[in-house]
C-alpha positions in Angstrom: 0.2 0.1 0.2 1.1 3.4 -1.0 -0.9 6.6 -0.7 0.3 10.1 -1.4 -0.3 13.8 -0.4 -1.1 17.0 -2.1 1.6 19.7 -2.7 1.7 23.1 -0.9 4.6 25.5 0.9 2.5 25.6 4.2 3.6 21.6 4.5 6.9 22.2 6.3 4.9 24.5 9.0 2.6 21.7 9.5 5.7 19.1 9.8 7.3 21.3 12.3 4.2 21.5 14.4 3.2 17.9 14.5 6.8 16.7 15.0 6.7 19.2 17.9 4.0 16.8 19.6 6.0 13.8 18.5 8.9 14.9 20.4 7.0 15.9 23.7 5.3 12.6 23.6 9.0 11.0 23.7 10.1 11.5 20.3 10.9 7.6 20.1 14.6 8.1 21.2 14.6 7.5 24.7 12.7 4.2 24.5 13.1 1.0 22.6 10.7 1.5 19.7 12.1 3.7 17.1 9.6 5.7 14.8 10.6 6.5 11.2 9.1 7.5 8.2 8.6 6.0 4.8 9.8 8.5 1.7 8.6 7.5 -1.6 9.8 9.6 -4.7 7.2 9.0 -7.5 6.6 12.5 -7.9 6.5 15.0 -10.5 7.2 17.7 -8.1 9.7 16.4 -6.1 11.8 18.1 -3.2 15.3 18.4 -3.3 16.7 15.1 -1.5 19.3 17.6 0.1 16.2 19.7 1.7 14.2 16.5 2.6 17.5 15.0 4.7 17.6 18.3 6.4 14.2 18.4 7.7 14.5 14.8 8.8 17.7 15.6 10.5 15.7 19.1 12.0 13.2 17.1 13.4 15.1 14.0 14.9 13.4 11.4 12.6 16.1 8.5 13.3 15.2 5.8 10.3 14.0 6.2 6.8 12.2 3.6 4.4 12.9 3.7 0.7 11.2 2.0 -1.7 13.9 1.8 -4.2 17.6 2.6 -4.0 17.4 6.2 -5.7 20.8 7.4 -6.0 20.1 11.2 -5.6 18.4 10.4 -2.1 21.2 7.8 -1.1 23.7 10.6 -1.7 21.3 13.2 0.2 21.6 10.7 3.2 25.5 10.7 3.3 26.8 11.5 6.5 22.9 12.0 7.8 23.3 9.5 10.6 19.8 8.3 9.9 19.4 4.6 9.4 18.4 3.7 6.0 16.3 0.7 4.9 16.6 0.8 1.1 14.0 -1.4 -1.1 14.1 -3.4 -4.4 10.8 -2.8 -6.3 9.1 -6.0 -6.9 9.9 -6.1 -10.6 13.5 -7.1 -10.2 12.9 -9.8 -8.0 12.7 -12.1 -11.2 16.4 -11.1 -12.1 17.6 -11.1 -8.8 15.9 -14.7 -8.3 17.7 -16.0 -11.2 21.3 -14.4 -11.1 24.0 -14.1 -8.5 25.8 -11.9 -10.7 22.7 -9.6 -11.0 22.6 -9.9 -7.2 26.2 -9.2 -6.8 25.8 -6.0 -9.0 22.8 -4.8 -7.4 24.6 -4.8 -3.9 27.8 -3.3 -5.2 26.0 -0.6 -7.1 23.1 0.4 -4.4 24.8 -0.5 -1.2 28.3 -0.9 -1.1 28.9 2.3 -3.0 27.5 4.3 -0.4 28.9 2.7 2.7 32.4 3.4 4.4 33.2 6.2 7.2 30.9 9.3 6.5 28.4 7.2 4.4 24.9 6.1 4.5 23.8 4.0 7.4 22.2 1.3 5.5 20.7 -1.4 7.8 18.1 -3.3 6.1 17.6 -4.1 2.6 13.5 -4.7 1.8 13.2 -7.2 -1.0 10.2 -6.4 -2.8 7.4 -4.5 -1.4 4.1 -6.8 -0.3 5.0 -9.5 -2.7 2.5 -11.8 -1.4 -0.4 -9.4 -1.7 -3.6 -11.3 -2.5 -4.1 -9.1 -5.5 -1.0 -10.2 -7.3 -2.2 -13.5 -7.7 1.0 -15.2 -6.8 2.7 -13.1 -9.4 6.2 -12.9 -7.4 6.1 -15.3 -4.9 8.3 -17.9 -7.0 10.9 -15.1 -7.4 11.2 -14.3 -3.2 13.2 -17.0 -1.6 15.4 -17.5 -4.5 16.4 -13.4 -4.7 16.6 -13.7 -0.6 19.2 -16.2 -1.1 21.3 -14.8 -4.1 21.4 -11.4 -2.2 22.2 -13.0 1.2 25.5 -14.6 -0.7 26.2 -11.2 -2.0 25.9 -9.8 1.4 28.4 -12.5 2.7 30.6 -12.1 -0.3 30.8 -8.2 0.4 31.2 -9.0 4.5 28.1 -7.2 5.0 25.9 -10.1 6.3 26.7 -9.6 9.8 25.7 -5.8 9.7 22.8 -5.5 6.8 19.7 -7.7 7.1 17.3 -8.8 4.5 13.7 -8.1 5.0 10.3 -8.9 3.0 7.5 -6.2 3.7 4.3 -7.9 3.9 0.8 -7.1 3.6 -1.2 -7.7 6.2 -3.6 -9.5 4.0 -1.1 -12.3 4.2 -2.4 -13.6 7.5 -6.1 -14.0 8.5 -8.6 -15.1 11.1 -12.0 -13.8 12.9 -10.2 -13.3 16.4 -6.3 -12.6 17.0 -5.6 -15.7 18.8 -6.4 -17.9 15.7 -4.4 -16.0 13.4 -2.9 -18.0 10.3 -1.3 -17.2 7.4 -3.3 -17.6 4.2 -3.2 -21.5 3.2 -1.7 -21.0 0.0 1.2 -18.9 1.7 1.8 -21.6 4.6 5.0 -23.3 3.0 6.4 -20.1 1.6 6.0 -18.2 4.9 7.4 -20.9 7.0 10.4 -21.1 4.4 10.8 -17.0 4.5 10.4 -16.8 8.4 13.0 -19.5 8.8 15.6 -17.5 6.8 14.7 -14.4 8.4 15.2 -15.9 12.0 18.4 -17.9 11.1 19.8 -14.5 9.8 19.0 -12.0 12.5 16.5 -10.5 10.7 12.8 -9.1 11.7 9.6 -9.6 10.2 8.1 -6.6 8.5 4.6 -6.2 8.1 2.2 -3.2 6.6 -0.8 -2.5 9.0 -3.6 -0.2 7.8 -6.5 0.2 10.3 -7.9 2.8 7.8 -8.3 -0.2 5.3 -10.3 -2.1 7.7 -12.7 0.7 7.9 -12.8 1.7 4.0 -13.3 -1.7 3.1 -16.2 -2.7 5.6 -19.2 -0.3 6.0 -19.9 -2.1 9.5 -16.4 -1.9 10.9 -16.7 0.2 13.9 -15.1 3.6 13.2 -13.6 4.4 17.0 -12.1 0.8 17.0 -9.7 1.9 14.0 -8.2 4.7 16.6 -6.6 4.5 19.9 -9.0 6.7 21.6 -10.9 4.0 23.1 -14.1 2.1 21.8 -17.2 0.6 22.2 -16.7 -1.9 20.2 -14.0 -4.2 22.0 -13.1 -7.6 20.9 -13.1 -10.3 23.6 -10.6 -13.1 22.7 -10.6 -15.7 25.5 -9.2 -13.7 28.3 -7.6 -10.8 26.2 -9.4 -7.9 25.1 -8.7 -5.5 22.1 -9.6 -1.8 22.4 -7.9 -0.9 18.7 -7.7 -2.6 15.3 -3.9 -2.3 15.1 -3.3 -4.6 18.3 -5.6 -6.9 17.1 -4.2 -7.2 13.6 -0.4 -7.4 15.4 -1.6 -10.2 17.4 -3.3 -11.9 14.6 0.3 -12.0 12.9 2.0 -13.2 16.3 -0.6 -15.9 16.5 0.5 -16.9 12.9 4.0 -16.9 13.6 3.3 -18.8 16.7 1.5 -21.7 14.8 4.6 -22.1 12.4 7.2 -22.1 15.4 8.2 -18.7 15.4 6.2 -16.7 18.2 9.0 -14.5 19.5 10.2 -13.3 16.0 11.0 -9.3 16.2 8.5 -7.1 14.1 8.7 -4.2 12.5 6.0 -2.1 11.2 7.0 -1.0 8.2 3.7 1.0 6.8 1.1 2.4 8.8 -1.0 5.6 8.7 -4.2 7.3 7.5 -4.8 9.4 4.4 -6.2 13.0 4.5 -8.6 12.9 1.6 -10.2 10.9 -1.1 -12.7 8.8 0.9 -14.8 8.8 4.2 -13.2 9.4 6.8 -10.1 10.4 5.3 -9.4 14.1 6.8 -6.6 16.1 8.3 -8.3 15.8 11.9 -8.7 11.9 11.7 -5.1 11.8 10.1 -3.8 13.9 13.3 -5.8 11.8 15.7 -4.5 8.4 14.4 -0.8 9.3 14.0 -0.6 10.8 17.7 -2.7 7.8 19.2 -0.4 5.5 17.3 2.8 7.3 18.8 1.6 7.6 22.0 0.6 3.9 22.1 4.0 2.7 20.8 5.9 4.8 23.2 3.9 4.0 26.0 5.6 0.4 25.8 2.5 -1.1 26.6 2.6 -3.9 23.9 -0.3 -6.3 22.9 -2.1 -8.9 25.0 -0.1 -11.5 23.2 3.1 -9.1 23.4 2.9 -7.2 26.6 5.3 -4.5 27.2 7.3 -5.5 23.9 6.0 -3.4 21.3 7.3 -3.4 17.7 11.1 -2.7 17.3 10.7 -0.1 14.7 7.2 1.7 13.0 7.6 3.7 9.7 4.9 6.0 9.2 3.7 6.4 5.8 4.3 8.5 4.2 6.7 11.8 4.0 6.2 13.2 0.6 3.9 13.9 -2.2 3.8 11.4 -4.7 0.9 12.7 -6.7 2.1 10.7 -10.0 0.9 7.5 -8.4 -1.7 5.7 -9.5 -5.4 5.9 -7.8 -6.6 2.5 -8.5 -6.8 1.1 -5.2 -9.0 4.2 -4.2 -8.7 8.1 -4.4 -7.2 8.2 -1.2 -4.0 7.1 -2.8 -3.3 10.5 -3.3 -3.5 11.9 0.2 -0.9 11.2 2.6 -1.6 10.3 5.9 1.2 11.7 7.4 -0.8 14.8 7.4 0.9 17.5 9.5 4.3 16.4 7.6 3.3 16.6 4.4 -0.3 16.9 3.1 -3.0 19.7 2.9 
């Protein structure tokens, strides 16, 4: 899932005011969980990458997730101290799965070239973006594990495997259940998810998932709106001894249950994307985005965790999204062009 915001010079002022609220809440720097942002570049009116990095640094954003290895963006991040997750688009997975040489070249050109003293602090490589999405009908599924294995060998050859970890951002539609405790991966993904999670566990990588409570509300007219937020609900979900007061916790624990079923219940989790759009659909507006984002941050920084992981929130959370990407398709919905990070970039 990727949606975007609208343009305007007032965006920087909104960003400053919202991040002031974030820092007053803890800013993510005094606690175990860190809050970063997604930085997409599908735009016809791009801000200078150097300007964007300056804004990130000025607002103490410690981590950024990129959807591709854009040379201008990576050069701008040089020496910034910002930790980077750099992405590989789905359309490269076939090549990288079939050629170890292509994997070596990708690592050399897009990772090794930017490392070193005073370079880019690349910590993760995201291999594909939601490649198991149900709407893809398995299009990218055969390429994921071979691409991972080739890229891992490339990291080993470059002496980077101990520092840079491979991950695969998954959409929350990879798992399903009516109650969190009954969570399981979709039947057609059972085998590859077991292989993927085994690989991640063996190499010290987290499981990366994109969770959007907004989409639950958008896709179901009977979904209780207050359950999508963090302000309390009259529609709590009772699951045995556990009670869920918001959709995020319920979704997160559904994943925990699915991982537990395949033997990896303690797998560390990173939220690769989460947020709320500011326009383009019912309940998509600036006020809702502000309430959702601040509620999420307060929830994460409280370190409460969830019923199945008490006191253990996700290790990182990447808000979606940093910049306008008005060139993106609106096929999933009009909200695709209205960024959830409303007080950072959006009008």
